[in-house]
VEXMINU-729167 format. One record per residue (C-alpha): chain; residue in one letter; x, y, z; residue number from 1. Coordinates in Angstrom, 2 decimals. Example, Ala and Ser with C-alpha at 12.3 -4.5 7.8 and 13.67 -1.06 7.14 Angstrom:
<mikes>
<mike><mol>A</mol><type>A</type><X>12.30</X><Y>-4.50</Y><Z>7.80</Z><seq>1</seq></mike>
<mike><mol>A</mol><type>S</type><X>13.67</X><Y>-1.06</Y><Z>7.14</Z><seq>2</seq></mike>
</mikes>
This chain:
<mikes>
<mike><mol>A</mol><type>M</type><X>146.73</X><Y>109.28</Y><Z>134.28</Z><seq>1</seq></mike>
<mike><mol>A</mol><type>Y</type><X>143.85</X><Y>110.15</Y><Z>131.88</Z><seq>2</seq></mike>
<mike><mol>A</mol><type>F</type><X>146.12</X><Y>112.43</Y><Z>129.85</Z><seq>3</seq></mike>
<mike><mol>A</mol><type>I</type><X>148.79</X><Y>109.76</Y><Z>129.58</Z><seq>4</seq></mike>
<mike><mol>A</mol><type>I</type><X>146.34</X><Y>107.19</Y><Z>128.34</Z><seq>5</seq></mike>
<mike><mol>A</mol><type>H</type><X>144.44</X><Y>109.47</Y><Z>125.95</Z><seq>6</seq></mike>
<mike><mol>A</mol><type>S</type><X>147.13</X><Y>112.06</Y><Z>125.08</Z><seq>7</seq></mike>
<mike><mol>A</mol><type>S</type><X>147.45</X><Y>110.96</Y><Z>121.45</Z><seq>8</seq></mike>
<mike><mol>A</mol><type>L</type><X>143.73</X><Y>111.35</Y><Z>120.90</Z><seq>9</seq></mike>
<mike><mol>A</mol><type>L</type><X>143.64</X><Y>114.84</Y><Z>122.57</Z><seq>10</seq></mike>
<mike><mol>A</mol><type>I</type><X>146.59</X><Y>116.00</Y><Z>120.49</Z><seq>11</seq></mike>
<mike><mol>A</mol><type>T</type><X>144.96</X><Y>114.70</Y><Z>117.32</Z><seq>12</seq></mike>
<mike><mol>A</mol><type>G</type><X>141.79</X><Y>116.57</Y><Z>118.13</Z><seq>13</seq></mike>
<mike><mol>A</mol><type>I</type><X>143.65</X><Y>119.84</Y><Z>118.87</Z><seq>14</seq></mike>
<mike><mol>A</mol><type>R</type><X>145.53</X><Y>119.53</Y><Z>115.62</Z><seq>15</seq></mike>
<mike><mol>A</mol><type>K</type><X>142.29</X><Y>119.10</Y><Z>113.66</Z><seq>16</seq></mike>
<mike><mol>A</mol><type>V</type><X>140.75</X><Y>122.15</Y><Z>115.31</Z><seq>17</seq></mike>
<mike><mol>A</mol><type>R</type><X>143.89</X><Y>124.20</Y><Z>114.61</Z><seq>18</seq></mike>
<mike><mol>A</mol><type>K</type><X>143.83</X><Y>123.09</Y><Z>111.00</Z><seq>19</seq></mike>
<mike><mol>A</mol><type>N</type><X>140.20</X><Y>124.01</Y><Z>110.66</Z><seq>20</seq></mike>
<mike><mol>A</mol><type>F</type><X>140.84</X><Y>127.55</Y><Z>111.99</Z><seq>21</seq></mike>
<mike><mol>A</mol><type>Q</type><X>143.75</X><Y>128.03</Y><Z>109.62</Z><seq>22</seq></mike>
<mike><mol>A</mol><type>S</type><X>141.60</X><Y>126.97</Y><Z>106.69</Z><seq>23</seq></mike>
<mike><mol>A</mol><type>I</type><X>138.80</X><Y>129.27</Y><Z>107.86</Z><seq>24</seq></mike>
<mike><mol>A</mol><type>N</type><X>141.20</X><Y>132.32</Y><Z>108.30</Z><seq>25</seq></mike>
<mike><mol>A</mol><type>K</type><X>142.63</X><Y>131.68</Y><Z>104.88</Z><seq>26</seq></mike>
<mike><mol>A</mol><type>H</type><X>139.20</X><Y>131.51</Y><Z>103.32</Z><seq>27</seq></mike>
<mike><mol>A</mol><type>N</type><X>138.04</X><Y>134.73</Y><Z>105.07</Z><seq>28</seq></mike>
<mike><mol>A</mol><type>E</type><X>141.16</X><Y>136.64</Y><Z>104.05</Z><seq>29</seq></mike>
<mike><mol>A</mol><type>E</type><X>140.58</X><Y>135.68</Y><Z>100.42</Z><seq>30</seq></mike>
<mike><mol>A</mol><type>Y</type><X>136.96</X><Y>136.56</Y><Z>100.71</Z><seq>31</seq></mike>
<mike><mol>A</mol><type>E</type><X>137.76</X><Y>140.03</Y><Z>102.11</Z><seq>32</seq></mike>
<mike><mol>A</mol><type>E</type><X>140.41</X><Y>140.66</Y><Z>99.44</Z><seq>33</seq></mike>
<mike><mol>A</mol><type>G</type><X>138.13</X><Y>139.39</Y><Z>96.67</Z><seq>34</seq></mike>
<mike><mol>A</mol><type>C</type><X>140.94</X><Y>137.41</Y><Z>95.15</Z><seq>35</seq></mike>
<mike><mol>A</mol><type>N</type><X>139.14</X><Y>134.03</Y><Z>95.31</Z><seq>36</seq></mike>
<mike><mol>A</mol><type>P</type><X>136.08</X><Y>133.87</Y><Z>92.94</Z><seq>37</seq></mike>
<mike><mol>A</mol><type>I</type><X>134.77</X><Y>130.87</Y><Z>94.80</Z><seq>38</seq></mike>
<mike><mol>A</mol><type>S</type><X>135.06</X><Y>132.65</Y><Z>98.19</Z><seq>39</seq></mike>
<mike><mol>A</mol><type>K</type><X>132.87</X><Y>135.46</Y><Z>96.91</Z><seq>40</seq></mike>
<mike><mol>A</mol><type>K</type><X>130.02</X><Y>133.04</Y><Z>96.64</Z><seq>41</seq></mike>
<mike><mol>A</mol><type>L</type><X>130.44</X><Y>131.52</Y><Z>100.07</Z><seq>42</seq></mike>
<mike><mol>A</mol><type>I</type><X>129.37</X><Y>132.75</Y><Z>103.48</Z><seq>43</seq></mike>
<mike><mol>A</mol><type>N</type><X>131.87</X><Y>134.00</Y><Z>106.01</Z><seq>44</seq></mike>
<mike><mol>A</mol><type>L</type><X>132.90</X><Y>130.80</Y><Z>107.68</Z><seq>45</seq></mike>
<mike><mol>A</mol><type>L</type><X>133.54</X><Y>132.39</Y><Z>111.11</Z><seq>46</seq></mike>
<mike><mol>A</mol><type>T</type><X>129.75</X><Y>132.61</Y><Z>111.49</Z><seq>47</seq></mike>
<mike><mol>A</mol><type>S</type><X>129.30</X><Y>128.85</Y><Z>110.94</Z><seq>48</seq></mike>
<mike><mol>A</mol><type>P</type><X>128.31</X><Y>126.86</Y><Z>114.03</Z><seq>49</seq></mike>
<mike><mol>A</mol><type>F</type><X>130.36</X><Y>123.93</Y><Z>112.63</Z><seq>50</seq></mike>
<mike><mol>A</mol><type>K</type><X>133.74</X><Y>125.76</Y><Z>112.50</Z><seq>51</seq></mike>
<mike><mol>A</mol><type>K</type><X>135.11</X><Y>123.88</Y><Z>115.52</Z><seq>52</seq></mike>
<mike><mol>A</mol><type>C</type><X>133.63</X><Y>120.51</Y><Z>114.60</Z><seq>53</seq></mike>
<mike><mol>A</mol><type>T</type><X>135.70</X><Y>117.46</Y><Z>113.73</Z><seq>54</seq></mike>
<mike><mol>A</mol><type>E</type><X>133.86</X><Y>114.66</Y><Z>111.83</Z><seq>55</seq></mike>
<mike><mol>A</mol><type>G</type><X>133.39</X><Y>112.70</Y><Z>115.06</Z><seq>56</seq></mike>
<mike><mol>A</mol><type>S</type><X>131.96</X><Y>115.57</Y><Z>117.09</Z><seq>57</seq></mike>
<mike><mol>A</mol><type>W</type><X>129.61</X><Y>116.47</Y><Z>114.29</Z><seq>58</seq></mike>
<mike><mol>A</mol><type>V</type><X>128.22</X><Y>112.92</Y><Z>114.10</Z><seq>59</seq></mike>
<mike><mol>A</mol><type>C</type><X>127.85</X><Y>112.91</Y><Z>117.89</Z><seq>60</seq></mike>
<mike><mol>A</mol><type>T</type><X>125.63</X><Y>116.02</Y><Z>117.92</Z><seq>61</seq></mike>
<mike><mol>A</mol><type>S</type><X>123.89</X><Y>115.82</Y><Z>114.51</Z><seq>62</seq></mike>
<mike><mol>A</mol><type>V</type><X>123.16</X><Y>112.16</Y><Z>113.84</Z><seq>63</seq></mike>
<mike><mol>A</mol><type>S</type><X>120.60</X><Y>110.29</Y><Z>115.88</Z><seq>64</seq></mike>
<mike><mol>A</mol><type>S</type><X>122.10</X><Y>107.28</Y><Z>117.70</Z><seq>65</seq></mike>
<mike><mol>A</mol><type>R</type><X>118.61</X><Y>106.08</Y><Z>118.53</Z><seq>66</seq></mike>
<mike><mol>A</mol><type>A</type><X>117.55</X><Y>105.69</Y><Z>114.92</Z><seq>67</seq></mike>
<mike><mol>A</mol><type>I</type><X>120.63</X><Y>103.74</Y><Z>113.72</Z><seq>68</seq></mike>
<mike><mol>A</mol><type>G</type><X>119.63</X><Y>100.19</Y><Z>113.10</Z><seq>69</seq></mike>
<mike><mol>A</mol><type>G</type><X>116.03</X><Y>100.90</Y><Z>114.12</Z><seq>70</seq></mike>
<mike><mol>A</mol><type>G</type><X>112.85</X><Y>101.11</Y><Z>112.18</Z><seq>71</seq></mike>
<mike><mol>A</mol><type>S</type><X>109.31</X><Y>102.14</Y><Z>112.21</Z><seq>72</seq></mike>
<mike><mol>A</mol><type>S</type><X>106.54</X><Y>99.84</Y><Z>113.40</Z><seq>73</seq></mike>
<mike><mol>A</mol><type>I</type><X>103.77</X><Y>101.97</Y><Z>111.99</Z><seq>74</seq></mike>
<mike><mol>A</mol><type>D</type><X>101.79</X><Y>100.61</Y><Z>109.08</Z><seq>75</seq></mike>
<mike><mol>A</mol><type>L</type><X>101.65</X><Y>103.07</Y><Z>106.17</Z><seq>76</seq></mike>
<mike><mol>A</mol><type>N</type><X>99.38</X><Y>103.31</Y><Z>103.24</Z><seq>77</seq></mike>
<mike><mol>A</mol><type>I</type><X>101.95</X><Y>102.23</Y><Z>100.65</Z><seq>78</seq></mike>
<mike><mol>A</mol><type>L</type><X>101.51</X><Y>104.10</Y><Z>97.38</Z><seq>79</seq></mike>
<mike><mol>A</mol><type>E</type><X>101.08</X><Y>102.21</Y><Z>94.14</Z><seq>80</seq></mike>
<mike><mol>A</mol><type>L</type><X>103.72</X><Y>103.75</Y><Z>91.91</Z><seq>81</seq></mike>
<mike><mol>A</mol><type>D</type><X>102.79</X><Y>104.39</Y><Z>88.26</Z><seq>82</seq></mike>
<mike><mol>A</mol><type>D</type><X>105.22</X><Y>105.02</Y><Z>85.48</Z><seq>83</seq></mike>
<mike><mol>A</mol><type>N</type><X>103.37</X><Y>108.18</Y><Z>84.42</Z><seq>84</seq></mike>
<mike><mol>A</mol><type>E</type><X>105.00</X><Y>111.06</Y><Z>82.58</Z><seq>85</seq></mike>
<mike><mol>A</mol><type>V</type><X>106.49</X><Y>113.60</Y><Z>84.97</Z><seq>86</seq></mike>
<mike><mol>A</mol><type>P</type><X>108.11</X><Y>117.04</Y><Z>84.65</Z><seq>87</seq></mike>
<mike><mol>A</mol><type>D</type><X>111.83</X><Y>117.22</Y><Z>84.26</Z><seq>88</seq></mike>
<mike><mol>A</mol><type>S</type><X>112.07</X><Y>119.24</Y><Z>87.49</Z><seq>89</seq></mike>
<mike><mol>A</mol><type>I</type><X>109.93</X><Y>120.80</Y><Z>90.13</Z><seq>90</seq></mike>
<mike><mol>A</mol><type>D</type><X>110.74</X><Y>123.36</Y><Z>92.74</Z><seq>91</seq></mike>
<mike><mol>A</mol><type>W</type><X>108.35</X><Y>123.50</Y><Z>95.70</Z><seq>92</seq></mike>
<mike><mol>A</mol><type>R</type><X>109.85</X><Y>126.83</Y><Z>96.84</Z><seq>93</seq></mike>
<mike><mol>A</mol><type>E</type><X>108.45</X><Y>128.54</Y><Z>93.77</Z><seq>94</seq></mike>
<mike><mol>A</mol><type>K</type><X>105.00</X><Y>127.15</Y><Z>94.54</Z><seq>95</seq></mike>
<mike><mol>A</mol><type>G</type><X>104.92</X><Y>128.34</Y><Z>98.10</Z><seq>96</seq></mike>
<mike><mol>A</mol><type>Y</type><X>104.94</X><Y>124.88</Y><Z>99.75</Z><seq>97</seq></mike>
<mike><mol>A</mol><type>V</type><X>108.21</X><Y>125.28</Y><Z>101.63</Z><seq>98</seq></mike>
<mike><mol>A</mol><type>T</type><X>108.76</X><Y>127.55</Y><Z>104.57</Z><seq>99</seq></mike>
<mike><mol>A</mol><type>P</type><X>112.15</X><Y>129.33</Y><Z>105.19</Z><seq>100</seq></mike>
<mike><mol>A</mol><type>V</type><X>115.13</X><Y>127.22</Y><Z>106.30</Z><seq>101</seq></mike>
<mike><mol>A</mol><type>K</type><X>115.21</X><Y>126.41</Y><Z>110.06</Z><seq>102</seq></mike>
<mike><mol>A</mol><type>N</type><X>118.06</X><Y>125.45</Y><Z>112.35</Z><seq>103</seq></mike>
<mike><mol>A</mol><type>Q</type><X>117.74</X><Y>122.33</Y><Z>114.62</Z><seq>104</seq></mike>
<mike><mol>A</mol><type>G</type><X>120.83</X><Y>123.37</Y><Z>116.59</Z><seq>105</seq></mike>
<mike><mol>A</mol><type>D</type><X>122.52</X><Y>120.72</Y><Z>118.78</Z><seq>106</seq></mike>
<mike><mol>A</mol><type>C</type><X>119.41</X><Y>118.58</Y><Z>118.98</Z><seq>107</seq></mike>
<mike><mol>A</mol><type>C</type><X>118.93</X><Y>115.33</Y><Z>116.95</Z><seq>108</seq></mike>
<mike><mol>A</mol><type>S</type><X>115.45</X><Y>116.46</Y><Z>115.89</Z><seq>109</seq></mike>
<mike><mol>A</mol><type>C</type><X>115.75</X><Y>115.86</Y><Z>112.17</Z><seq>110</seq></mike>
<mike><mol>A</mol><type>W</type><X>112.82</X><Y>113.43</Y><Z>112.48</Z><seq>111</seq></mike>
<mike><mol>A</mol><type>A</type><X>110.57</X><Y>116.24</Y><Z>113.86</Z><seq>112</seq></mike>
<mike><mol>A</mol><type>F</type><X>111.66</X><Y>118.65</Y><Z>111.09</Z><seq>113</seq></mike>
<mike><mol>A</mol><type>S</type><X>110.95</X><Y>116.01</Y><Z>108.40</Z><seq>114</seq></mike>
<mike><mol>A</mol><type>A</type><X>107.47</X><Y>115.36</Y><Z>109.72</Z><seq>115</seq></mike>
<mike><mol>A</mol><type>V</type><X>106.62</X><Y>119.05</Y><Z>110.14</Z><seq>116</seq></mike>
<mike><mol>A</mol><type>D</type><X>107.98</X><Y>119.92</Y><Z>106.66</Z><seq>117</seq></mike>
<mike><mol>A</mol><type>S</type><X>105.65</X><Y>117.38</Y><Z>105.15</Z><seq>118</seq></mike>
<mike><mol>A</mol><type>L</type><X>102.69</X><Y>118.73</Y><Z>107.09</Z><seq>119</seq></mike>
<mike><mol>A</mol><type>E</type><X>103.54</X><Y>122.26</Y><Z>106.15</Z><seq>120</seq></mike>
<mike><mol>A</mol><type>G</type><X>103.39</X><Y>121.37</Y><Z>102.41</Z><seq>121</seq></mike>
<mike><mol>A</mol><type>H</type><X>100.06</X><Y>119.61</Y><Z>102.72</Z><seq>122</seq></mike>
<mike><mol>A</mol><type>L</type><X>98.56</X><Y>122.43</Y><Z>104.77</Z><seq>123</seq></mike>
<mike><mol>A</mol><type>Y</type><X>99.58</X><Y>124.94</Y><Z>102.10</Z><seq>124</seq></mike>
<mike><mol>A</mol><type>K</type><X>98.04</X><Y>122.71</Y><Z>99.44</Z><seq>125</seq></mike>
<mike><mol>A</mol><type>A</type><X>94.72</X><Y>122.71</Y><Z>101.40</Z><seq>126</seq></mike>
<mike><mol>A</mol><type>T</type><X>94.61</X><Y>126.39</Y><Z>102.37</Z><seq>127</seq></mike>
<mike><mol>A</mol><type>K</type><X>97.04</X><Y>128.18</Y><Z>99.98</Z><seq>128</seq></mike>
<mike><mol>A</mol><type>K</type><X>98.33</X><Y>129.97</Y><Z>103.05</Z><seq>129</seq></mike>
<mike><mol>A</mol><type>P</type><X>101.95</X><Y>129.38</Y><Z>104.30</Z><seq>130</seq></mike>
<mike><mol>A</mol><type>A</type><X>102.32</X><Y>128.32</Y><Z>107.88</Z><seq>131</seq></mike>
<mike><mol>A</mol><type>S</type><X>105.34</X><Y>127.50</Y><Z>109.97</Z><seq>132</seq></mike>
<mike><mol>A</mol><type>L</type><X>104.43</X><Y>124.61</Y><Z>112.24</Z><seq>133</seq></mike>
<mike><mol>A</mol><type>S</type><X>106.03</X><Y>123.55</Y><Z>115.55</Z><seq>134</seq></mike>
<mike><mol>A</mol><type>E</type><X>108.82</X><Y>121.00</Y><Z>115.65</Z><seq>135</seq></mike>
<mike><mol>A</mol><type>Q</type><X>109.12</X><Y>121.64</Y><Z>119.39</Z><seq>136</seq></mike>
<mike><mol>A</mol><type>E</type><X>105.66</X><Y>120.23</Y><Z>119.96</Z><seq>137</seq></mike>
<mike><mol>A</mol><type>L</type><X>106.86</X><Y>116.93</Y><Z>118.60</Z><seq>138</seq></mike>
<mike><mol>A</mol><type>I</type><X>110.09</X><Y>116.97</Y><Z>120.65</Z><seq>139</seq></mike>
<mike><mol>A</mol><type>Y</type><X>108.14</X><Y>117.50</Y><Z>123.81</Z><seq>140</seq></mike>
<mike><mol>A</mol><type>C</type><X>104.96</X><Y>115.57</Y><Z>123.16</Z><seq>141</seq></mike>
<mike><mol>A</mol><type>S</type><X>105.88</X><Y>112.66</Y><Z>120.79</Z><seq>142</seq></mike>
<mike><mol>A</mol><type>L</type><X>106.02</X><Y>109.83</Y><Z>123.33</Z><seq>143</seq></mike>
<mike><mol>A</mol><type>S</type><X>106.97</X><Y>107.23</Y><Z>120.67</Z><seq>144</seq></mike>
<mike><mol>A</mol><type>N</type><X>110.24</X><Y>109.09</Y><Z>119.94</Z><seq>145</seq></mike>
<mike><mol>A</mol><type>W</type><X>113.17</X><Y>110.31</Y><Z>122.08</Z><seq>146</seq></mike>
<mike><mol>A</mol><type>G</type><X>113.17</X><Y>114.05</Y><Z>121.66</Z><seq>147</seq></mike>
<mike><mol>A</mol><type>C</type><X>116.68</X><Y>115.39</Y><Z>121.07</Z><seq>148</seq></mike>
<mike><mol>A</mol><type>I</type><X>118.16</X><Y>111.91</Y><Z>121.19</Z><seq>149</seq></mike>
<mike><mol>A</mol><type>G</type><X>116.42</X><Y>110.92</Y><Z>117.96</Z><seq>150</seq></mike>
<mike><mol>A</mol><type>G</type><X>113.24</X><Y>109.52</Y><Z>116.44</Z><seq>151</seq></mike>
<mike><mol>A</mol><type>W</type><X>111.20</X><Y>108.43</Y><Z>113.41</Z><seq>152</seq></mike>
<mike><mol>A</mol><type>I</type><X>108.84</X><Y>110.30</Y><Z>111.23</Z><seq>153</seq></mike>
<mike><mol>A</mol><type>E</type><X>105.97</X><Y>107.73</Y><Z>111.16</Z><seq>154</seq></mike>
<mike><mol>A</mol><type>P</type><X>105.59</X><Y>107.45</Y><Z>114.99</Z><seq>155</seq></mike>
<mike><mol>A</mol><type>A</type><X>105.62</X><Y>111.31</Y><Z>115.00</Z><seq>156</seq></mike>
<mike><mol>A</mol><type>F</type><X>102.51</X><Y>111.29</Y><Z>112.74</Z><seq>157</seq></mike>
<mike><mol>A</mol><type>K</type><X>100.89</X><Y>108.68</Y><Z>114.99</Z><seq>158</seq></mike>
<mike><mol>A</mol><type>D</type><X>101.49</X><Y>110.87</Y><Z>118.09</Z><seq>159</seq></mike>
<mike><mol>A</mol><type>L</type><X>100.13</X><Y>114.00</Y><Z>116.32</Z><seq>160</seq></mike>
<mike><mol>A</mol><type>K</type><X>96.94</X><Y>112.13</Y><Z>115.64</Z><seq>161</seq></mike>
<mike><mol>A</mol><type>R</type><X>96.75</X><Y>111.19</Y><Z>119.32</Z><seq>162</seq></mike>
<mike><mol>A</mol><type>L</type><X>97.37</X><Y>114.81</Y><Z>120.30</Z><seq>163</seq></mike>
<mike><mol>A</mol><type>G</type><X>94.70</X><Y>116.07</Y><Z>117.96</Z><seq>164</seq></mike>
<mike><mol>A</mol><type>G</type><X>97.01</X><Y>117.97</Y><Z>115.55</Z><seq>165</seq></mike>
<mike><mol>A</mol><type>I</type><X>99.83</X><Y>120.44</Y><Z>115.57</Z><seq>166</seq></mike>
<mike><mol>A</mol><type>T</type><X>100.37</X><Y>124.07</Y><Z>116.59</Z><seq>167</seq></mike>
<mike><mol>A</mol><type>T</type><X>102.35</X><Y>126.82</Y><Z>114.90</Z><seq>168</seq></mike>
<mike><mol>A</mol><type>E</type><X>105.96</X><Y>127.66</Y><Z>115.47</Z><seq>169</seq></mike>
<mike><mol>A</mol><type>E</type><X>104.88</X><Y>130.96</Y><Z>117.07</Z><seq>170</seq></mike>
<mike><mol>A</mol><type>S</type><X>102.57</X><Y>129.24</Y><Z>119.58</Z><seq>171</seq></mike>
<mike><mol>A</mol><type>Y</type><X>105.17</X><Y>126.58</Y><Z>120.51</Z><seq>172</seq></mike>
<mike><mol>A</mol><type>P</type><X>108.60</X><Y>128.01</Y><Z>119.58</Z><seq>173</seq></mike>
<mike><mol>A</mol><type>Y</type><X>111.73</X><Y>125.88</Y><Z>119.01</Z><seq>174</seq></mike>
<mike><mol>A</mol><type>N</type><X>114.42</X><Y>125.75</Y><Z>121.71</Z><seq>175</seq></mike>
<mike><mol>A</mol><type>A</type><X>116.28</X><Y>122.49</Y><Z>120.92</Z><seq>176</seq></mike>
<mike><mol>A</mol><type>L</type><X>115.61</X><Y>121.12</Y><Z>124.39</Z><seq>177</seq></mike>
<mike><mol>A</mol><type>N</type><X>113.80</X><Y>118.15</Y><Z>125.90</Z><seq>178</seq></mike>
<mike><mol>A</mol><type>N</type><X>111.02</X><Y>118.94</Y><Z>128.35</Z><seq>179</seq></mike>
<mike><mol>A</mol><type>K</type><X>107.50</X><Y>117.96</Y><Z>129.44</Z><seq>180</seq></mike>
<mike><mol>A</mol><type>C</type><X>104.66</X><Y>118.35</Y><Z>126.96</Z><seq>181</seq></mike>
<mike><mol>A</mol><type>A</type><X>102.76</X><Y>121.60</Y><Z>127.44</Z><seq>182</seq></mike>
<mike><mol>A</mol><type>L</type><X>100.53</X><Y>121.55</Y><Z>124.42</Z><seq>183</seq></mike>
<mike><mol>A</mol><type>K</type><X>97.52</X><Y>123.87</Y><Z>124.37</Z><seq>184</seq></mike>
<mike><mol>A</mol><type>K</type><X>94.91</X><Y>122.06</Y><Z>122.26</Z><seq>185</seq></mike>
<mike><mol>A</mol><type>R</type><X>93.01</X><Y>125.35</Y><Z>121.49</Z><seq>186</seq></mike>
<mike><mol>A</mol><type>L</type><X>96.13</X><Y>126.53</Y><Z>119.52</Z><seq>187</seq></mike>
<mike><mol>A</mol><type>I</type><X>96.12</X><Y>123.48</Y><Z>117.16</Z><seq>188</seq></mike>
<mike><mol>A</mol><type>V</type><X>95.84</X><Y>124.65</Y><Z>113.50</Z><seq>189</seq></mike>
<mike><mol>A</mol><type>A</type><X>96.07</X><Y>121.44</Y><Z>111.55</Z><seq>190</seq></mike>
<mike><mol>A</mol><type>E</type><X>95.21</X><Y>117.77</Y><Z>111.92</Z><seq>191</seq></mike>
<mike><mol>A</mol><type>V</type><X>97.28</X><Y>114.90</Y><Z>110.50</Z><seq>192</seq></mike>
<mike><mol>A</mol><type>P</type><X>95.86</X><Y>113.22</Y><Z>107.37</Z><seq>193</seq></mike>
<mike><mol>A</mol><type>E</type><X>96.37</X><Y>109.55</Y><Z>106.51</Z><seq>194</seq></mike>
<mike><mol>A</mol><type>E</type><X>100.02</X><Y>108.81</Y><Z>106.17</Z><seq>195</seq></mike>
<mike><mol>A</mol><type>S</type><X>101.32</X><Y>107.42</Y><Z>102.82</Z><seq>196</seq></mike>
<mike><mol>A</mol><type>G</type><X>104.79</X><Y>106.36</Y><Z>101.78</Z><seq>197</seq></mike>
<mike><mol>A</mol><type>S</type><X>106.85</X><Y>104.80</Y><Z>99.06</Z><seq>198</seq></mike>
<mike><mol>A</mol><type>P</type><X>108.05</X><Y>101.21</Y><Z>99.60</Z><seq>199</seq></mike>
<mike><mol>A</mol><type>C</type><X>111.53</X><Y>101.08</Y><Z>101.25</Z><seq>200</seq></mike>
<mike><mol>A</mol><type>G</type><X>114.31</X><Y>98.64</Y><Z>100.55</Z><seq>201</seq></mike>
<mike><mol>A</mol><type>T</type><X>113.36</X><Y>98.08</Y><Z>96.92</Z><seq>202</seq></mike>
<mike><mol>A</mol><type>H</type><X>114.58</X><Y>99.39</Y><Z>93.60</Z><seq>203</seq></mike>
<mike><mol>A</mol><type>I</type><X>111.66</X><Y>101.29</Y><Z>92.00</Z><seq>204</seq></mike>
<mike><mol>A</mol><type>N</type><X>111.35</X><Y>103.20</Y><Z>88.85</Z><seq>205</seq></mike>
<mike><mol>A</mol><type>R</type><X>112.72</X><Y>106.71</Y><Z>89.21</Z><seq>206</seq></mike>
<mike><mol>A</mol><type>N</type><X>109.90</X><Y>108.22</Y><Z>87.13</Z><seq>207</seq></mike>
<mike><mol>A</mol><type>S</type><X>107.39</X><Y>106.66</Y><Z>89.61</Z><seq>208</seq></mike>
<mike><mol>A</mol><type>N</type><X>109.04</X><Y>108.36</Y><Z>92.48</Z><seq>209</seq></mike>
<mike><mol>A</mol><type>Y</type><X>108.99</X><Y>111.71</Y><Z>90.57</Z><seq>210</seq></mike>
<mike><mol>A</mol><type>H</type><X>105.34</X><Y>111.28</Y><Z>89.76</Z><seq>211</seq></mike>
<mike><mol>A</mol><type>E</type><X>104.33</X><Y>110.69</Y><Z>93.44</Z><seq>212</seq></mike>
<mike><mol>A</mol><type>I</type><X>106.42</X><Y>113.66</Y><Z>94.62</Z><seq>213</seq></mike>
<mike><mol>A</mol><type>S</type><X>105.36</X><Y>116.09</Y><Z>91.80</Z><seq>214</seq></mike>
<mike><mol>A</mol><type>T</type><X>101.66</X><Y>115.39</Y><Z>92.35</Z><seq>215</seq></mike>
<mike><mol>A</mol><type>L</type><X>101.38</X><Y>115.55</Y><Z>96.13</Z><seq>216</seq></mike>
</mikes>
């Protein structure tokens, strides 16, 4: 009975997966033969974790359903944006502020990665030493958020203040799972400073945003 009712959806999904594989195989053949100049610059798609994804399945696993339509109840110190002169571009990777790319897997933990990325940059500014901090600590221990179901950055900062700070990736490694908090406070390497942010929902001068970002 289930197949009779949903057969059209199942068939459509199978067709999409088959089409994706055909496209991947064609791309990889061109890559191996070196006949496609664009393919030479791309990775081998068979290694991609998204090769079997349709748009719907990607949204289900990679977009937080909890965060949609929600918002933060945390009061931020809103920055006063000035229209100062700013550089045409800035690359934080060249300055050492950004750690290597990480993979959140099948866990809607983008909120944790965003919070940790911000802290890593500020820690480097203070110490001039790169450090990879723990997203998993937030997933397990941020009681104001929902772990792999989703969350918000500002409550994450609030919870890190409550916890006393954050540990390193090595001390609390990432596994893309929900579980009980097992934080060892003696391993904390950084505390959370006062949070600041730009006003949301308003049109602000682009140069003002650039100024705040380039002078962190």
